[in-house]
N, C-alpha and C positions, 0 to 999 in steps of 0.2 A: 361435484363436491363444491360447496359454497361457504365454507366456514370462514373465509376471509372477506367475503363481500360486505359492502357497506362502507360507512365513513369512519374507518379506523385511522388513528394517527399513525405516522410512520413508525414511531417507537413501539406501538402495540403490535404492528405487523412483524417487526424484527423479533419480538418475543416469541412468536409462534415457531420460529426457526432457530432459536438460540440453542446451542448445544451445551452440554454440561461444562465444558471447558471454556466457553465464551466469557470474556471479561477483559478488564484492563486494570493496569496499575497507573497511578498518577502521583507525581511528586514534584516539588519545586527544589531545584538544586542551584543555589547561588543566583537566583533571579531568572533561571531558565526552567520553564515547566516541561516535564518529560512525561510522555505516556507510552505504554507498551500495550498493544491490543492483540489478543489471541482469539481465534475463532476457527471453524472448520475451513478447509481450503476454498470451497466455492464461495462461502460467505465472506472470507477475508478480502478477496478481490473485489466483490461487490461493495463491501464496506469501505475499501480504499477509494473506489470511485465516488461513493456518496460523500465521504469526508473531503475529497478533493474539491467538491463544489464550494467549500468554504475558504478556498484560497483566492488570491487576487486574480484578475483576468489574464495577467502575464506572469509567467513563472520561469525559473531556471529548471531545466530538465536534465537529469543525469540517469543514464541507463548502463548497467553492467551485466553482461552475460557471463556467469561464472564458469560455464562449460568451455566457451571459446576464449575467454579472457578479454573479449572485446569490450570497450567502454566508449560511450558517446556522451556529449553534453552540448547544451545550447541555452543561451540566455534569451530572455524576452520572448518566450514561446507562448502561444495562445493556449490558455488552460483548456479550452474546449477541444483543441487538437490533441493535447497530451492525454486528456481523459479518453478521447476516441481511440488513441493508440493502445492504451491499456485495455479498453473494452474489447477491442478486436483480438487481443491476446488472452482474454479471460480464460478460455478453456485450456489453452496450453500452459498458462501460468498455474492454474489450479491443479492440473494433473501432474506437472513435472517440476514446478518451482525452478530454482537455479538462476533467476533473473532478479536483479534489484532495480527498482524504480524510485527515484527521489524527485519530488516536486518542491521547489523552494521559492517562497515569497519573501517579502521584506522582513516579516516578523515570524514566519512559520516554516517548518520543514516537515513534510509528510513522506515517509519512506515505507515502501513495501519491500521486505527483505527476500532474499533467495529462499529462505526457510519459511516463507509465507506468514510472517509476522508484520505488524504495522508499528512503526515508531513515529511519534510526533514530538517535535521540539519547538517551543514557542516562547515568546516574551510575555505572554499573558496566560491566565488560566481559563480562557474561553473554551478550550478543548475539553476540559472536564465536563462542562455543561453540554457540549455537542455530543460527547460520547454517551453521557447519560440519556440524552434525547434520542439516541439510537437504540435504547433499550439494553445497553451493556451494563453489567454490574461492575462496580469498582471493588477491587479486592486488594488486600494487603500484599498478597503474593500470588503469582500465577503458577500453576503446575507446569513444569517444563515439558516440552514436546517429547514424545517417545522417540522421535528421530530428530536429528540435527546434523546437517551435512556441511562440510567445508568445501572450498572451491573445487578441489580435485575429486570429490566423492560423488558428485552428481552424475547419474547415468547419462550416456549420450542421448541427445534429443535433437538431431539435425533439423527436423521440421521446426521446432521451437526456436532454435538459433537463427534459422533463415528468416522466420517471421519477425524476430526481434530486430535483426539487421534491417529488414524491410521497413519496420516501424521507425527506426532511427533515421533511415533515408527519407521516409515520407515527412518526418518532422524537420528535416534539414539539419540534423545534429551533426556535429563534427567529432571525429575520433578524439578521445580524451588523452591528454599527455600522461605519461607515467608519473605517479606520485600525486596526481590531482584527486580531489575528493570524489 
């Protein structure tokens, strides 16, 4: 099957796989641009990885495993290493959620939530154009997920928790203190 062969732009390829609920909201709140992105579970992790390419080469990384309550953070992490850690966890994240990843640059924050949503906070509106370039539709409002779990509601996933801990160790992150972001 070769319906995607050829020289398609990245945005046109994303359109082939866009689900009915895919899209984003975007607003400027007191000088901080905020975007919320929804897509299916597999695509949202891929989209997070693709959007992360637009962050600076060194970022602050924060990871929280809502199942175990473990949190890690590290400053001046190589973006390529942080993206690799998320890519290695793609299947586990897409199938069970429950882990929050935040990548923070000087002017931008990109977060994959435990409920498999992406939030972007930035000082400029460049993300509006980046999201449109990925083939996502801007909407006034997004339909809420049919499921939304809080920390204690995620089903046990010991393999995922072990893989997240291994990723934090591989990145050299330190356990986060209580009350830190």
